[in-house]
N, C-alpha and C positions, 0 to 999 in steps of 0.2 A: 293585838294584845287585847285581851279580856281583863276588865276590871272585876272585883270581887266585891259583892255586897253581903251583907248580913241578911238573915231572914226578915229581921224588921224591917231594914231597909228597902227591900223588894216588896214588902207588903205596903209600905207607903208609895212605893212606885207603881201598884197594880192599875190605880187608875190614871188617867193622863193627866199630869200635872205641867203648869207652866213654870220654867226657869226664870227665877228674878236675877237682875243685874248684879247680886251680890254673890250669886252662885258661882262655882267655878267653870269653866268652858272645856271639860275633858271631850264634848262631843265636836269642837273645833278642829279643823285639821292641822296637822305639823309635817313639817318636812323630815324624811328619813332617807335612808339609801333604797328603800322599795318606792320613793315617790310622798306625795301628800295622802297622809292615812289619819284617821281620827285616833286619838290618844286613848279613846275607850269605845269600844264597838257597842257596847249596850249603851252609853250616853248618846251616842250617836243615833242610834235607831229610834231611842226615845225623842229626840230633838226632831226627827224625821216624821214620827208620827203626831207629833206637836203641829209642825209646819202643815201637814196633810189634812189635819183637822181643823186648821184656822180658816175662817173667811177672809180671804186676803182683802177684796175690796172694802169691806167694813173695818178690817184692822187699820189698812193705810189710811182711810179716812179719820180713824180717830188719832193715828200716830203721827201723820204727817199735815204741818200746816203751812199755807202760802201766804205772802204777804197780799192784803187787798191792794192791787195795782191800779191806778186809774190813770188815764192817757188822757191828758188835754188836747182838744183839738187847736190846729193852727190858728183857726178863726176867733179863738177865745182871746180877748184884751190882755189876759196875763201870759199867755204862752211865751213871747218874746222874751219879757222881762226874765221870767223864771229860767227859761233856756239860759239866757246871757248869765246868770248868778249861777247855774249848774256848772257851766263850761268854767265860768271865773274860779269857782271853788275847786273844780277839779284841778284845775291848772296851778294853783296855790300848793297842792300837796306833793 
């Protein structure tokens, strides 16, 4: 299925733009009798261009955050008391 755009909409989409979270997701796949297809071919192609142009390692570094986990060695004097507390707390739930 092809979506229809006005000339003004086409001019606005001439340069590569990034979709915001508030925009519709016509590019996403949906199931129909022919399998999983995009709701709008033009929107799907725009999204593919956006993904191809993206610097993935840099984008992932900005978007993903992991907690700073510190593992206490068993030789540390606080290891066993903390471990016992963690086990106790986990068993309470």
